[in-house]
VMD Tcl script that builds the backbone (N, CA, C; Angstrom):
set m [mol new atoms 327]
animate dup $m
set s [atomselect $m all]
$s set {name element resname resid chain x y z} {
  {N N MET 1 A 97.296 133.025 -49.474}
  {CA C MET 1 A 96.161 133.959 -49.525}
  {C C MET 1 A 94.941 133.081 -49.801}
  {N N ALA 2 A 93.966 133.193 -48.967}
  {CA C ALA 2 A 92.701 132.266 -49.038}
  {C C ALA 2 A 91.601 132.986 -49.903}
  {N N TYR 3 A 91.873 134.105 -50.436}
  {CA C TYR 3 A 90.927 134.799 -51.217}
  {C C TYR 3 A 91.501 135.357 -52.455}
  {N N ASP 4 A 90.735 135.617 -53.542}
  {CA C ASP 4 A 91.188 136.088 -54.770}
  {C C ASP 4 A 91.321 137.639 -54.737}
  {N N ALA 5 A 92.529 138.130 -54.994}
  {CA C ALA 5 A 92.825 139.550 -54.936}
  {C C ALA 5 A 91.940 140.313 -55.902}
  {N N GLY 6 A 91.589 139.641 -57.060}
  {CA C GLY 6 A 90.663 140.297 -57.999}
  {C C GLY 6 A 89.286 140.475 -57.440}
  {N N HIS 7 A 88.749 139.433 -56.675}
  {CA C HIS 7 A 87.495 139.527 -56.057}
  {C C HIS 7 A 87.471 140.688 -54.989}
  {N N ALA 8 A 88.633 140.778 -54.285}
  {CA C ALA 8 A 88.677 141.929 -53.291}
  {C C ALA 8 A 88.541 143.217 -53.889}
  {N N GLU 9 A 89.201 143.394 -55.073}
  {CA C GLU 9 A 89.154 144.699 -55.768}
  {C C GLU 9 A 87.724 144.947 -56.285}
  {N N LEU 10 A 86.981 143.902 -56.736}
  {CA C LEU 10 A 85.610 144.089 -57.165}
  {C C LEU 10 A 84.765 144.556 -56.038}
  {N N MET 11 A 84.963 143.948 -54.840}
  {CA C MET 11 A 84.249 144.375 -53.637}
  {C C MET 11 A 84.607 145.787 -53.282}
  {N N ARG 12 A 85.817 146.241 -53.353}
  {CA C ARG 12 A 86.232 147.528 -53.032}
  {C C ARG 12 A 85.564 148.526 -53.966}
  {N N ASP 13 A 85.542 148.221 -55.186}
  {CA C ASP 13 A 84.810 149.003 -56.169}
  {C C ASP 13 A 83.380 149.198 -55.895}
  {N N ALA 14 A 82.694 148.107 -55.488}
  {CA C ALA 14 A 81.265 148.187 -55.178}
  {C C ALA 14 A 81.075 149.064 -53.870}
  {N N LEU 15 A 81.990 149.072 -52.924}
  {CA C LEU 15 A 81.843 149.898 -51.741}
  {C C LEU 15 A 82.033 151.335 -52.121}
  {N N GLY 16 A 82.789 151.593 -53.261}
  {CA C GLY 16 A 82.971 152.984 -53.592}
  {C C GLY 16 A 83.667 153.815 -52.563}
  {N N ASP 17 A 83.189 155.034 -52.455}
  {CA C ASP 17 A 83.827 155.999 -51.558}
  {C C ASP 17 A 83.173 156.062 -50.229}
  {N N THR 18 A 82.534 155.006 -49.768}
  {CA C THR 18 A 81.802 154.934 -48.501}
  {C C THR 18 A 82.811 155.329 -47.388}
  {N N ARG 19 A 82.390 156.306 -46.612}
  {CA C ARG 19 A 83.253 156.747 -45.492}
  {C C ARG 19 A 83.180 155.779 -44.384}
  {N N GLY 20 A 84.315 155.507 -43.665}
  {CA C GLY 20 A 84.339 154.670 -42.545}
  {C C GLY 20 A 84.645 153.219 -42.800}
  {N N ILE 21 A 84.851 152.857 -44.143}
  {CA C ILE 21 A 85.201 151.504 -44.432}
  {C C ILE 21 A 86.563 151.210 -44.193}
  {N N THR 22 A 86.866 150.061 -43.471}
  {CA C THR 22 A 88.196 149.537 -43.221}
  {C C THR 22 A 88.266 148.087 -43.697}
  {N N GLU 23 A 89.417 147.553 -43.853}
  {CA C GLU 23 A 89.591 146.200 -44.196}
  {C C GLU 23 A 90.275 145.436 -43.122}
  {N N LYS 24 A 89.792 144.145 -42.911}
  {CA C LYS 24 A 90.357 143.360 -41.848}
  {C C LYS 24 A 90.473 141.935 -42.335}
  {N N LYS 25 A 91.536 141.234 -42.118}
  {CA C LYS 25 A 91.623 139.793 -42.518}
  {C C LYS 25 A 90.964 139.038 -41.414}
  {N N MET 26 A 90.019 138.274 -41.843}
  {CA C MET 26 A 89.188 137.428 -40.908}
  {C C MET 26 A 88.801 136.211 -41.604}
  {N N PHE 27 A 88.534 135.136 -40.812}
  {CA C PHE 27 A 88.031 133.862 -41.335}
  {C C PHE 27 A 88.730 133.319 -42.592}
  {N N GLY 28 A 90.000 133.581 -42.719}
  {CA C GLY 28 A 90.754 133.178 -43.865}
  {C C GLY 28 A 90.423 133.997 -45.149}
  {N N GLY 29 A 89.775 135.143 -44.924}
  {CA C GLY 29 A 89.443 135.929 -46.079}
  {C C GLY 29 A 89.674 137.382 -45.754}
  {N N LEU 30 A 89.033 138.307 -46.418}
  {CA C LEU 30 A 89.116 139.721 -46.202}
  {C C LEU 30 A 87.791 140.369 -45.957}
  {N N CYS 31 A 87.593 141.012 -44.856}
  {CA C CYS 31 A 86.268 141.564 -44.454}
  {C C CYS 31 A 86.406 143.110 -44.639}
  {N N TYR 32 A 85.253 143.634 -45.016}
  {CA C TYR 32 A 85.107 145.101 -45.004}
  {C C TYR 32 A 84.182 145.530 -43.977}
  {N N MET 33 A 84.633 146.447 -43.144}
  {CA C MET 33 A 83.904 146.903 -41.952}
  {C C MET 33 A 83.484 148.369 -42.139}
  {N N LEU 34 A 82.347 148.722 -41.584}
  {CA C LEU 34 A 81.920 150.146 -41.538}
  {C C LEU 34 A 81.674 150.492 -40.086}
  {N N ASN 35 A 82.506 151.423 -39.656}
  {CA C ASN 35 A 82.500 151.927 -38.251}
  {C C ASN 35 A 82.640 150.674 -37.290}
  {N N GLY 36 A 83.445 149.633 -37.623}
  {CA C GLY 36 A 83.728 148.548 -36.755}
  {C C GLY 36 A 82.678 147.360 -37.013}
  {N N ASN 37 A 81.716 147.546 -37.865}
  {CA C ASN 37 A 80.705 146.492 -38.026}
  {C C ASN 37 A 80.953 145.859 -39.467}
  {N N MET 38 A 80.895 144.552 -39.480}
  {CA C MET 38 A 81.145 143.827 -40.742}
  {C C MET 38 A 80.010 144.170 -41.740}
  {N N VAL 39 A 80.475 144.474 -42.967}
  {CA C VAL 39 A 79.490 144.689 -44.085}
  {C C VAL 39 A 79.518 143.543 -45.010}
  {N N CYS 40 A 80.727 143.181 -45.506}
  {CA C CYS 40 A 80.792 142.168 -46.524}
  {C C CYS 40 A 82.303 141.649 -46.546}
  {N N GLY 41 A 82.625 140.745 -47.422}
  {CA C GLY 41 A 83.923 140.285 -47.529}
  {C C GLY 41 A 84.121 139.331 -48.671}
  {N N VAL 42 A 85.317 138.805 -48.824}
  {CA C VAL 42 A 85.659 137.885 -49.914}
  {C C VAL 42 A 86.427 136.671 -49.225}
  {N N HIS 43 A 86.120 135.554 -49.762}
  {CA C HIS 43 A 86.837 134.319 -49.319}
  {C C HIS 43 A 87.078 133.485 -50.526}
  {N N GLN 44 A 87.781 132.402 -50.325}
  {CA C GLN 44 A 88.052 131.540 -51.455}
  {C C GLN 44 A 86.831 131.064 -52.179}
  {N N GLY 45 A 86.693 131.399 -53.410}
  {CA C GLY 45 A 85.599 130.979 -54.211}
  {C C GLY 45 A 84.393 131.959 -54.223}
  {N N GLY 46 A 84.484 133.065 -53.618}
  {CA C GLY 46 A 83.337 134.049 -53.588}
  {C C GLY 46 A 83.499 135.066 -52.646}
  {N N GLY 47 A 82.290 135.402 -52.087}
  {CA C GLY 47 A 82.214 136.424 -51.024}
  {C C GLY 47 A 81.150 136.275 -50.075}
  {N N MET 48 A 80.877 137.200 -49.239}
  {CA C MET 48 A 79.715 137.136 -48.278}
  {C C MET 48 A 79.264 138.540 -47.991}
  {N N ALA 49 A 78.008 138.654 -47.506}
  {CA C ALA 49 A 77.474 139.974 -47.146}
  {C C ALA 49 A 76.646 139.797 -45.839}
  {N N ARG 50 A 76.746 140.796 -44.999}
  {CA C ARG 50 A 75.791 140.790 -43.793}
  {C C ARG 50 A 74.707 141.636 -43.977}
  {N N VAL 51 A 73.529 141.128 -44.415}
  {CA C VAL 51 A 72.442 141.942 -44.710}
  {C C VAL 51 A 71.390 142.043 -43.595}
  {N N GLY 52 A 71.580 141.320 -42.661}
  {CA C GLY 52 A 70.627 141.248 -41.425}
  {C C GLY 52 A 69.426 140.319 -41.727}
  {N N LYS 53 A 68.837 139.815 -40.754}
  {CA C LYS 53 A 67.791 138.835 -40.832}
  {C C LYS 53 A 66.520 139.435 -41.644}
  {N N ALA 54 A 66.158 140.629 -41.436}
  {CA C ALA 54 A 65.067 141.158 -42.006}
  {C C ALA 54 A 65.157 141.262 -43.611}
  {N N ALA 55 A 66.451 141.537 -44.121}
  {CA C ALA 55 A 66.608 141.729 -45.532}
  {C C ALA 55 A 67.046 140.437 -46.122}
  {N N GLU 56 A 67.322 139.344 -45.340}
  {CA C GLU 56 A 67.788 138.115 -45.864}
  {C C GLU 56 A 66.887 137.507 -46.991}
  {N N PRO 57 A 65.627 137.427 -46.793}
  {CA C PRO 57 A 64.788 136.940 -47.970}
  {C C PRO 57 A 64.928 137.728 -49.255}
  {N N ALA 58 A 65.000 139.007 -49.175}
  {CA C ALA 58 A 65.159 139.871 -50.407}
  {C C ALA 58 A 66.582 139.533 -51.039}
  {N N ALA 59 A 67.548 139.325 -50.150}
  {CA C ALA 59 A 68.908 139.090 -50.679}
  {C C ALA 59 A 68.923 137.771 -51.347}
  {N N LEU 60 A 68.279 136.791 -50.761}
  {CA C LEU 60 A 68.263 135.379 -51.308}
  {C C LEU 60 A 67.492 135.329 -52.587}
  {N N ALA 61 A 66.644 136.313 -52.972}
  {CA C ALA 61 A 65.937 136.450 -54.150}
  {C C ALA 61 A 66.857 136.781 -55.329}
  {N N ILE 62 A 67.956 137.265 -54.986}
  {CA C ILE 62 A 69.029 137.675 -56.032}
  {C C ILE 62 A 69.703 136.414 -56.595}
  {N N GLU 63 A 69.699 136.179 -57.909}
  {CA C GLU 63 A 70.441 135.073 -58.458}
  {C C GLU 63 A 71.807 135.025 -58.055}
  {N N GLY 64 A 72.383 133.967 -57.590}
  {CA C GLY 64 A 73.749 133.833 -57.190}
  {C C GLY 64 A 74.007 134.080 -55.722}
  {N N ILE 65 A 72.897 134.384 -54.986}
  {CA C ILE 65 A 73.028 134.685 -53.488}
  {C C ILE 65 A 72.451 133.431 -52.783}
  {N N ALA 66 A 73.151 132.906 -51.783}
  {CA C ALA 66 A 72.733 131.742 -51.076}
  {C C ALA 66 A 72.862 131.969 -49.529}
  {N N PRO 67 A 72.242 131.100 -48.751}
  {CA C PRO 67 A 72.537 131.191 -47.391}
  {C C PRO 67 A 73.975 130.930 -47.081}
  {N N LEU 68 A 74.578 131.706 -46.129}
  {CA C LEU 68 A 76.000 131.446 -45.747}
  {C C LEU 68 A 76.076 130.319 -44.649}
  {N N SER 69 A 76.971 129.435 -44.870}
  {CA C SER 69 A 77.178 128.233 -43.970}
  {C C SER 69 A 78.602 127.829 -44.013}
  {N N PHE 70 A 79.482 128.507 -43.295}
  {CA C PHE 70 A 80.893 128.169 -43.310}
  {C C PHE 70 A 81.128 126.792 -42.572}
  {N N THR 71 A 80.304 126.571 -41.539}
  {CA C THR 71 A 80.533 125.412 -40.613}
  {C C THR 71 A 79.492 124.263 -40.889}
  {N N GLY 72 A 78.547 124.441 -41.952}
  {CA C GLY 72 A 77.550 123.579 -42.098}
  {C C GLY 72 A 76.242 124.048 -41.405}
  {N N ARG 73 A 76.307 125.074 -40.665}
  {CA C ARG 73 A 75.135 125.614 -39.961}
  {C C ARG 73 A 74.870 126.971 -40.568}
  {N N LYS 74 A 73.652 127.248 -40.923}
  {CA C LYS 74 A 73.298 128.514 -41.562}
  {C C LYS 74 A 73.553 129.725 -40.598}
  {N N MET 75 A 74.131 130.779 -41.072}
  {CA C MET 75 A 74.406 131.970 -40.306}
  {C C MET 75 A 73.323 133.020 -40.661}
  {N N GLY 76 A 72.378 133.152 -39.764}
  {CA C GLY 76 A 71.257 134.132 -40.030}
  {C C GLY 76 A 71.727 135.559 -40.299}
  {N N GLY 77 A 71.157 136.146 -41.338}
  {CA C GLY 77 A 71.425 137.513 -41.661}
  {C C GLY 77 A 72.699 137.641 -42.460}
  {N N MET 78 A 73.385 136.526 -42.828}
  {CA C MET 78 A 74.603 136.466 -43.604}
  {C C MET 78 A 74.342 135.715 -44.896}
  {N N VAL 79 A 74.823 136.145 -46.070}
  {CA C VAL 79 A 74.550 135.469 -47.278}
  {C C VAL 79 A 75.898 135.261 -48.010}
  {N N ASP 80 A 75.915 134.139 -48.789}
  {CA C ASP 80 A 77.034 133.860 -49.610}
  {C C ASP 80 A 76.900 134.499 -50.973}
  {N N VAL 81 A 77.945 135.061 -51.503}
  {CA C VAL 81 A 77.952 135.804 -52.720}
  {C C VAL 81 A 78.808 134.962 -53.698}
  {N N SER 82 A 78.214 134.488 -54.765}
  {CA C SER 82 A 78.883 133.657 -55.728}
  {C C SER 82 A 79.867 134.515 -56.580}
  {N N GLU 83 A 80.809 133.735 -57.192}
  {CA C GLU 83 A 81.834 134.402 -58.064}
  {C C GLU 83 A 81.059 135.084 -59.217}
  {N N ASP 84 A 79.903 134.524 -59.606}
  {CA C ASP 84 A 79.184 135.200 -60.700}
  {C C ASP 84 A 78.650 136.496 -60.319}
  {N N VAL 85 A 78.147 136.667 -59.080}
  {CA C VAL 85 A 77.683 137.937 -58.558}
  {C C VAL 85 A 78.845 138.992 -58.545}
  {N N LEU 86 A 80.041 138.440 -58.033}
  {CA C LEU 86 A 81.168 139.375 -57.881}
  {C C LEU 86 A 81.547 139.963 -59.216}
  {N N GLY 87 A 81.227 139.256 -60.292}
  {CA C GLY 87 A 81.592 139.650 -61.633}
  {C C GLY 87 A 80.482 140.377 -62.368}
  {N N ASP 88 A 79.402 140.529 -61.742}
  {CA C ASP 88 A 78.116 141.277 -62.241}
  {C C ASP 88 A 77.863 142.500 -61.466}
  {N N ALA 89 A 78.297 143.663 -61.897}
  {CA C ALA 89 A 78.250 144.969 -61.154}
  {C C ALA 89 A 76.790 145.182 -60.643}
  {N N PRO 90 A 75.757 145.092 -61.495}
  {CA C PRO 90 A 74.397 145.467 -60.844}
  {C C PRO 90 A 74.008 144.565 -59.680}
  {N N ARG 91 A 74.221 143.294 -59.824}
  {CA C ARG 91 A 73.864 142.440 -58.658}
  {C C ARG 91 A 74.760 142.723 -57.491}
  {N N LEU 92 A 76.073 142.808 -57.764}
  {CA C LEU 92 A 77.005 143.142 -56.637}
  {C C LEU 92 A 76.629 144.352 -55.981}
  {N N GLU 93 A 76.353 145.460 -56.677}
  {CA C GLU 93 A 75.964 146.680 -56.096}
  {C C GLU 93 A 74.699 146.538 -55.255}
  {N N LYS 94 A 73.743 145.843 -55.663}
  {CA C LYS 94 A 72.525 145.581 -54.973}
  {C C LYS 94 A 72.775 144.940 -53.562}
  {N N ILE 95 A 73.538 143.898 -53.607}
  {CA C ILE 95 A 73.791 143.197 -52.333}
  {C C ILE 95 A 74.738 143.943 -51.418}
  {N N VAL 96 A 75.716 144.748 -51.935}
  {CA C VAL 96 A 76.548 145.597 -51.094}
  {C C VAL 96 A 75.675 146.734 -50.460}
  {N N GLN 97 A 74.760 147.301 -51.245}
  {CA C GLN 97 A 73.905 148.333 -50.742}
  {C C GLN 97 A 73.066 147.810 -49.601}
  {N N MET 98 A 72.559 146.605 -49.677}
  {CA C MET 98 A 71.824 145.967 -48.636}
  {C C MET 98 A 72.653 145.792 -47.418}
  {N N ALA 99 A 73.855 145.303 -47.539}
  {CA C ALA 99 A 74.831 145.163 -46.500}
  {C C ALA 99 A 75.201 146.474 -45.813}
  {N N LEU 100 A 75.415 147.497 -46.602}
  {CA C LEU 100 A 75.747 148.857 -46.105}
  {C C LEU 100 A 74.640 149.394 -45.270}
  {N N ALA 101 A 73.266 149.258 -45.762}
  {CA C ALA 101 A 72.145 149.691 -45.035}
  {C C ALA 101 A 72.055 149.057 -43.723}
  {N N TYR 102 A 72.321 147.740 -43.665}
  {CA C TYR 102 A 72.304 147.005 -42.303}
  {C C TYR 102 A 73.411 147.486 -41.439}
  {N N ALA 103 A 74.598 147.728 -41.930}
  {CA C ALA 103 A 75.679 148.159 -41.137}
  {C C ALA 103 A 75.389 149.557 -40.608}
  {N N ASN 104 A 74.848 150.423 -41.400}
  {CA C ASN 104 A 74.524 151.732 -40.985}
  {C C ASN 104 A 73.458 151.721 -39.913}
  {N N SER 105 A 72.680 150.714 -39.770}
  {CA C SER 105 A 71.584 150.664 -38.693}
  {C C SER 105 A 72.201 150.325 -37.374}
  {N N LEU 106 A 73.495 149.881 -37.335}
  {CA C LEU 106 A 74.084 149.413 -36.156}
  {C C LEU 106 A 74.879 150.521 -35.429}
  {N N PRO 107 A 75.028 150.515 -34.143}
  {CA C PRO 107 A 75.793 151.461 -33.462}
  {C C PRO 107 A 77.396 151.263 -33.830}
  {N N ALA 108 A 78.038 152.356 -33.956}
  {CA C ALA 108 A 79.573 152.223 -34.204}
  {C C ALA 108 A 80.240 151.473 -33.082}
  {N N LYS 109 A 81.207 150.810 -33.358}
  {CA C LYS 109 A 81.954 150.020 -32.380}
  {C C LYS 109 A 83.304 150.869 -32.038}
}
mol reanalyze $m
mol bondsrecalc $m
mol representation Tube
mol addrep $m
């Protein structure tokens, strides 16, 4: 398993009872999807969230959030979520809500 099961549970808790959430193993981790669109996920050493390019600056202002770069190239609209954020409910809730807002703005797949 390339992700921490405890981190996955923290992310599930942050997503709460959001309708339409499914889980899918991707990129060596676990992603959470809303109506077929990626919201967030966990990977070895932390997590990630898809907040969209417009919300990226606000997301990066949260301590423990950084640009996402799996391949060495920044992925616009995606941010890396540190283990510290995964363990801090208020910051995790904030970033997950940003990701849910973005996913809700997209058409269902």
